[in-house]
Structures are given as C-alpha cells and as structure tokens.
C-alpha positions as CSV (number, residue, x, y, z in Angstrom):
1,M,-76.5,14.5,-20.8
2,G,-76.1,15.5,-24.4
3,L,-75.9,18.6,-26.6
4,T,-78.0,21.7,-25.6
5,F,-78.7,22.2,-29.3
6,P,-78.6,18.6,-30.7
7,D,-80.0,19.4,-34.2
8,D,-80.7,23.1,-34.4
9,L,-77.8,25.0,-35.9
10,A,-79.7,28.3,-36.0
11,A,-80.4,28.1,-32.3
12,W,-76.8,27.4,-31.6
13,Q,-75.7,30.4,-33.7
14,R,-78.1,32.7,-31.9
15,W,-76.7,31.5,-28.6
16,Q,-73.1,32.2,-29.9
17,Q,-74.1,35.7,-30.9
18,D,-75.7,36.4,-27.6
19,R,-72.5,35.3,-25.8
20,H,-70.4,37.5,-28.1
21,R,-72.6,40.6,-28.2
22,V,-69.7,43.0,-29.1
23,R,-68.6,40.8,-31.9
24,A,-72.2,40.4,-33.1
25,L,-72.7,44.2,-33.1
26,K,-69.6,44.6,-35.2
27,S,-70.9,42.0,-37.7
28,R,-74.2,43.9,-38.0
29,L,-72.4,47.2,-38.6
30,S,-70.0,45.6,-41.1
31,P,-71.9,42.5,-42.3
32,T,-70.0,39.5,-43.6
33,P,-71.5,37.6,-46.5
34,A,-73.0,34.2,-45.8
35,N,-70.4,32.7,-48.1
36,P,-66.7,33.3,-47.8
37,A,-65.5,36.1,-50.1
38,S,-62.7,34.0,-51.5
39,F,-60.6,30.9,-50.6
40,V,-57.7,28.8,-51.8
41,L,-58.1,25.4,-53.3
42,A,-55.0,23.1,-53.1
43,S,-54.9,19.9,-55.1
44,R,-52.6,16.9,-55.2
45,G,-52.4,14.2,-57.8
46,E,-52.8,14.0,-61.5
47,E,-56.3,12.4,-61.3
48,P,-59.4,14.4,-60.3
49,A,-59.7,14.6,-56.5
50,R,-62.0,12.0,-54.9
51,L,-61.6,13.5,-51.4
52,L,-62.2,17.1,-50.4
53,V,-60.9,18.4,-47.0
54,V,-62.4,21.6,-45.6
55,L,-59.6,23.2,-43.5
56,E,-61.0,26.3,-41.8
57,S,-58.2,26.6,-39.2
58,T,-54.5,25.7,-39.0
59,S,-54.7,25.1,-35.2
60,A,-52.9,22.1,-33.8
61,S,-56.2,20.3,-33.3
62,S,-57.4,21.0,-36.8
63,L,-54.2,19.8,-38.4
64,A,-54.2,16.6,-36.3
65,S,-57.7,15.7,-37.2
66,L,-57.9,16.7,-40.8
67,V,-54.4,16.9,-42.2
68,E,-52.5,14.1,-40.5
69,P,-54.6,11.4,-42.2
70,L,-53.4,12.7,-45.5
71,R,-49.9,11.4,-44.7
72,H,-51.3,7.9,-45.1
73,L,-53.1,8.8,-48.4
74,L,-50.2,10.0,-50.6
75,D,-51.6,8.0,-53.5
76,V,-55.1,9.3,-53.2
77,P,-56.1,12.4,-55.3
78,V,-57.0,15.0,-52.7
79,A,-58.2,18.6,-52.7
80,V,-58.1,20.9,-49.7
81,V,-60.1,24.1,-49.5
82,A,-59.3,26.8,-47.0
83,P,-59.7,30.5,-46.4
84,T,-55.9,31.0,-47.1
85,N,-53.0,29.2,-48.7
86,V,-52.3,26.2,-46.3
87,T,-49.9,24.2,-48.5
88,A,-47.1,24.8,-45.9
89,H,-49.1,22.5,-43.6
90,L,-49.9,19.8,-46.1
91,P,-48.0,16.5,-46.4
92,G,-46.2,15.3,-49.5
93,E,-45.2,17.1,-52.6
94,G,-46.9,18.2,-55.8
95,W,-49.5,20.5,-54.4
96,S,-50.9,23.1,-56.7
97,T,-53.1,26.0,-55.6
98,Q,-55.6,28.4,-57.1
99,S,-57.4,31.3,-55.5
100,T,-61.1,31.4,-56.3
101,P,-63.9,33.8,-55.3
102,S,-66.4,30.9,-55.6
103,L,-66.6,27.2,-55.2
104,D,-68.9,24.9,-57.3
105,L,-68.4,21.3,-56.4
106,A,-70.3,20.1,-59.4
107,H,-68.0,22.0,-61.7
108,D,-64.7,22.4,-59.9
109,L,-64.6,19.0,-58.1
110,A,-67.0,16.8,-60.0
111,E,-65.3,13.6,-59.0
112,V,-65.3,14.2,-55.3
113,A,-67.2,11.5,-53.4
114,L,-66.3,12.3,-49.8
115,V,-65.9,15.5,-47.8
116,L,-64.0,15.7,-44.6
117,A,-64.6,18.7,-42.3
118,A,-64.9,19.9,-38.7
119,G,-68.6,20.7,-39.2
120,H,-70.9,23.1,-40.9
121,Y,-71.1,25.8,-38.3
122,L,-68.6,28.2,-40.0
123,P,-69.1,29.9,-43.4
124,L,-66.8,27.7,-45.5
125,G,-68.0,24.4,-44.0
126,A,-71.6,25.6,-44.4
127,L,-71.1,26.4,-48.1
128,V,-69.4,23.0,-48.8
129,H,-72.1,21.1,-46.8
130,R,-74.9,22.7,-48.8
131,Q,-73.3,21.7,-52.1
132,A,-72.3,18.3,-50.9
133,S,-75.9,17.6,-49.7
134,A,-77.3,18.7,-53.0
135,R,-75.0,16.2,-54.8
136,G,-75.7,13.4,-52.2
137,L,-72.0,13.2,-51.1
138,T,-70.9,11.8,-47.8
139,F,-70.1,14.6,-45.4
140,A,-67.8,13.4,-42.6
141,V,-67.1,15.4,-39.5
142,V,-63.9,14.6,-37.6
143,Q,-63.8,15.4,-33.9
144,H,-60.9,17.7,-33.1
145,G,-61.4,18.5,-29.4
146,L,-63.2,17.7,-26.2
147,M,-67.0,17.8,-26.4
148,T,-69.0,20.1,-24.2
149,S,-72.8,20.3,-24.1
150,L,-72.6,23.6,-25.9
151,A,-70.8,22.2,-29.0
152,P,-72.4,22.9,-32.4
153,P,-74.7,20.2,-33.7
154,L,-73.7,17.8,-36.4
155,P,-74.8,18.3,-39.9
156,P,-77.9,16.4,-41.1
157,D,-77.0,12.8,-42.3
158,A,-73.4,13.3,-41.4
159,R,-70.8,10.6,-40.7
160,L,-69.0,11.2,-37.4
161,L,-65.4,10.1,-36.9
162,A,-65.1,10.3,-33.1
163,W,-62.4,10.0,-30.4
164,S,-64.4,7.4,-28.4
165,Q,-67.8,5.8,-28.3
166,A,-68.8,8.0,-25.4
167,D,-68.0,11.1,-27.5
168,A,-69.9,9.7,-30.4
169,D,-73.0,9.0,-28.4
170,F,-72.7,12.4,-26.7
171,W,-72.4,14.4,-29.9
172,R,-75.1,12.4,-31.7
173,S,-77.4,13.0,-28.7
174,G,-79.9,10.4,-29.9
175,R,-80.1,11.5,-33.5
176,G,-80.8,8.7,-35.9
177,D,-79.6,10.4,-39.0
178,V,-75.9,10.5,-38.0
179,E,-73.7,7.4,-38.2
180,S,-70.5,7.3,-36.2
181,V,-67.2,5.5,-36.3
182,V,-64.6,5.5,-33.5
183,V,-61.1,6.3,-34.8
184,G,-59.5,7.8,-31.7
185,S,-57.7,11.1,-31.2
186,Q,-54.6,11.9,-33.2
187,L,-54.0,15.0,-31.0
188,L,-53.7,12.8,-27.9
189,H,-51.7,10.2,-29.8
190,Q,-49.2,12.8,-30.8
191,A,-49.1,14.2,-27.2
192,A,-48.4,10.8,-25.8
193,A,-45.7,10.1,-28.3
194,A,-44.0,13.5,-27.5
195,G,-43.8,12.7,-23.8
196,A,-42.2,15.0,-21.3
197,D,-38.9,15.1,-19.3
198,H,-38.2,16.3,-15.8
199,V,-41.8,16.7,-14.7
200,S,-42.7,17.6,-11.2
201,R,-46.3,18.0,-9.9
202,F,-45.0,20.5,-7.4
203,A,-43.6,22.9,-10.0
204,R,-45.3,26.3,-10.6
205,P,-48.5,25.6,-12.4
206,T,-49.7,27.2,-15.6
207,W,-53.4,28.3,-16.1
208,L,-54.5,27.7,-19.7
209,G,-56.5,30.7,-20.8
210,Q,-60.0,30.4,-22.4
211,L,-61.3,33.9,-22.3
212,H,-62.3,33.5,-26.0
213,G,-64.7,30.6,-25.1
214,A,-68.5,31.1,-25.0
215,E,-69.3,28.1,-22.8
216,L,-68.7,29.9,-19.5
217,P,-69.3,33.6,-18.7
218,R,-66.2,35.7,-19.4
219,L,-66.5,37.3,-16.0
220,G,-66.5,33.8,-14.4
221,M,-63.5,32.8,-16.4
222,M,-61.7,36.0,-15.4
223,R,-62.4,35.5,-11.7
224,A,-61.4,31.8,-11.8
225,A,-58.1,32.6,-13.5
226,T,-57.4,35.6,-11.2
227,D,-58.1,33.7,-8.0
228,F,-56.2,30.7,-9.0
229,C,-53.1,32.5,-10.3
230,L,-52.9,34.7,-7.2
231,R,-53.5,31.9,-4.8
232,E,-51.2,29.4,-6.4
233,H,-48.7,31.8,-7.9
234,A,-49.5,30.4,-11.2
235,T,-48.5,31.6,-14.7
236,Y,-51.3,32.5,-17.1
237,R,-50.9,31.3,-20.6
238,P,-53.2,33.2,-23.0
239,H,-55.1,31.2,-25.6
240,P,-54.0,32.2,-29.2
241,S,-57.5,33.6,-29.7
242,E,-57.2,36.1,-26.8
243,R,-56.4,38.9,-29.2
244,D,-59.5,41.1,-28.7
245,G,-59.4,44.4,-26.9
246,L,-61.0,43.2,-23.7
247,S,-58.7,40.2,-23.4
248,L,-55.6,42.4,-23.9
249,L,-56.9,44.9,-21.3
250,T,-57.4,41.9,-18.9
251,H,-53.9,40.6,-19.6
252,A,-52.4,44.1,-18.8
253,A,-54.5,44.3,-15.6
254,W,-53.2,40.9,-14.5
255,E,-49.6,41.8,-15.0
256,R,-50.1,45.0,-12.9
257,M,-51.5,42.6,-10.2
258,G,-48.3,40.6,-10.3
259,I,-49.6,37.7,-12.4
260,E,-46.9,36.5,-14.8
261,L,-48.1,35.8,-18.4
262,D,-46.5,33.2,-20.6
263,R,-45.7,35.1,-23.8
264,S,-43.0,32.8,-24.9
265,G,-44.9,31.3,-27.8
266,V,-43.5,27.9,-27.0
267,P,-46.0,25.2,-28.1
268,L,-47.9,23.6,-25.2
269,F,-46.6,20.2,-26.1
270,Q,-43.0,21.4,-25.5
271,T,-43.6,22.6,-22.0
272,N,-43.4,20.5,-18.8
273,A,-45.0,22.8,-16.2
274,P,-48.2,21.4,-14.6
275,V,-51.3,22.8,-16.2
276,V,-54.8,23.8,-14.9
277,S,-57.9,25.0,-16.7
278,A,-61.6,25.0,-16.7
279,F,-62.2,22.7,-19.7
280,S,-59.3,23.0,-22.1
281,T,-58.4,20.1,-24.3
282,G,-54.8,21.0,-23.3
283,V,-55.4,19.4,-19.8
284,L,-55.9,16.0,-21.4
285,E,-53.0,16.6,-23.8
286,A,-50.8,17.3,-20.9
287,A,-52.0,14.2,-19.1
288,A,-51.3,12.1,-22.2
289,R,-47.7,13.4,-22.1
290,G,-47.3,12.6,-18.5
291,V,-47.5,16.2,-17.3
292,P,-49.5,16.8,-14.1
293,A,-52.8,18.3,-15.1
294,W,-56.0,19.4,-13.3
295,V,-59.2,21.3,-13.8
296,S,-60.6,24.1,-11.7
297,Y,-63.7,26.3,-11.7
298,P,-65.6,27.6,-8.6
299,H,-69.1,26.1,-8.3
300,P,-69.0,24.4,-11.7
301,P,-72.3,24.2,-13.5
302,A,-73.8,20.7,-14.0
303,W,-72.6,20.4,-17.6
304,L,-69.0,21.2,-16.6
305,G,-69.1,18.6,-13.8
306,E,-70.4,16.0,-16.3
307,F,-67.7,17.0,-18.7
308,W,-64.9,16.5,-16.1
309,E,-66.3,13.1,-15.2
310,R,-66.7,12.0,-18.8
311,Y,-63.0,12.6,-19.6
312,G,-61.6,11.6,-16.2
313,L,-60.4,15.2,-15.5
314,K,-59.4,15.6,-11.9
315,P,-60.0,18.8,-9.8
316,W,-57.1,20.8,-8.5
317,G,-56.0,19.7,-5.0
318,G,-56.1,15.9,-5.5
319,E,-54.4,13.4,-7.7
320,P,-53.6,14.7,-11.2
321,T,-55.6,13.6,-14.3
322,P,-54.5,10.1,-15.5
323,A,-53.3,9.7,-19.0
324,P,-56.2,8.8,-21.3
325,A,-56.5,5.4,-22.8
326,L,-55.3,5.3,-26.4
327,R,-56.0,3.0,-29.3
328,D,-53.4,0.5,-30.6
329,I,-53.6,1.9,-34.1
330,E,-52.6,5.5,-34.8
331,P,-55.9,7.4,-35.2
332,A,-54.7,9.2,-38.4
333,R,-54.0,5.7,-39.9
334,A,-57.4,4.5,-38.7
335,L,-59.1,7.5,-40.3
336,A,-57.1,7.1,-43.6
337,D,-58.1,3.4,-43.7
338,W,-61.8,4.4,-43.3
339,I,-61.4,6.9,-46.1
340,V,-60.0,4.3,-48.5
341,E,-62.9,2.0,-47.7
342,E,-65.4,4.7,-48.4
343,L,-63.8,5.6,-51.7
344,T,-63.6,2.0,-53.0
C-alpha cells in the first residue's frame, strides 16, 4: 500500500477541502491569497545564506525535523523563512530578522543552493517550491511524523529525508523522480533520550485527541474517543489544533458526561501515563520513552490496519507497543552531515 494521491497535489487538496467543508466554506467567503500575505526572514552568518529552511509550524515535530539539524551547522550561513518571527526557536546567536510582504529567491537569497521544508502542500512551502524549481535548486523534504496513506504527495523531483527505508518507499509510492535518504527520526531520538520514570501499564490511560485530523471521519473519532474514555475511565488529551468551535463543544459535552480532559498544558514527553490513540505519532513517541502505548479504533479501515502494522503499533488489550529501533547516529547530526555534503 502507498499514498492515495502519490503525485497529484490538487487531488489531495480537493480531498482535504471535502473533509473540512466548514473550513472550506469560510475560505470561499473570505478567500486567502495563494501566496502568504507576509512572512519573516531570519538569517544567520555574515556570508549570504546557502541553505534556506521553510518553517511553517513551530510544533515539536517541525522543530525536531527542520530546526534541530541547525545546531550542528553553526558555521553554515542559513536563512529561515516562516509566517511569523521564530528566532526564539532557532539555535545559536546572531540571528537577524526582516518582515517582508514578498519573497524572491533570485533577488533576496541568490546564493541559496538547498531548500529544506516539510513539503509544498501549504502556501509558504508552495511559494518557495515554485521559485526553487524555477532556479533548479534542490528541494529537500524532511519527514516529521508517521506516514498515512492520505499524506500529501511529495513535490516533483524532491529529495526525501526519511525516518526509515519503509517510510521512504511508502511516501515515494513508486515515483522515479524522487530520491530518498534515510536519516532517522529526531523526534523519536529525543523521546528515547528523555525516558520516563515510575511508569505503570496499569495506570489510568490518556487518549490522545485527533479531532483535527482528516484521515478518519470526525464522527468516527468522536465515537472512538467517547467509548474508550467511558469504558476505560481514560483522560482525554486534546490536540493543540482542537480549537475550532465544534471541537470545543465536543470537549464540553465530554466533561458533562464525566470524561476528564487534560488541560494542564504539560508537554506529552513530560507525562508518564499510558497513552492510546487511533494513529497519533505520540503513541510511538511514548513507546520510545518506555511509556506503555497502544492504538485503538473500532473496525479500522484497511489503510489504518496497514499503518499499525508498518510501525509495530499494538492494539489496546494486548502487549504495549515496543520501543522503535533507533539509529546509532543522532538523526539531526545525520541530516546536518547530508546538508554539508550537498553544499560542498
């Protein structure tokens, strides 16, 4: 099994809009320009930047995949473009920033030879990809989470920096225009390094919310979480993206039903409670830390069953998910080494 949309970004975007009809209606009523209205460009180093990082999110997974390698590249002139000022998340000193309503790689970053991004499926990534392609630059996509069959396709002629060979083959889905390199997962490396104390598989479990996701029907996710939390007296931990009106109404309804919500704001990697979810990357993060972790979803569709099998995720009721195998070299270091080779 591979991607549902292996090379058709427009088809993937139509599927996304169909899954989020309310959001799509709001977009039609208040259209957003194809290009971002403005963004912030951060630069480090006295020489012109050779590497451009597109950072569209400051989530833990994005920072692990795209920012952590910069800690090993303190001597490399780098630029980071983002929707907002992200210098608080960037390693090292000497970052300068400028807000700009437009970005012209040929003019503003003429010496850039390599672009690092999460993909080209969001507006900023799409803008940079178009300009990078016009200049013949290498556009590298760094995997930042677990791969479902409904993940967005890779850009044409991209370089893929994957967590594993299985993930590389899955995401490429037979495409001959995409080259891949396995560097490992910095996110899971960090989780394993953090570890956990006083863990018990019999403690009260926490369900990791994914109401924001499009891969499974919202009603199905609501039912799965409701049934599990009531049956197992589990705590529900909302995903940070569950801020829309329907999600907030659902949270309130659950609390009236007696389901406890975790509103502590404590990062997942600092909690030791067993975790359960349908397909959250957090399940494998917990397993890497030594925290008992399972997956659960009634009557899982074929793609979800394949996903569980590919990552070794264990269904609730049996033995917990084993810790994933990790590479000897820190993935951020491996990615940084690859970048240096590409730039020399």
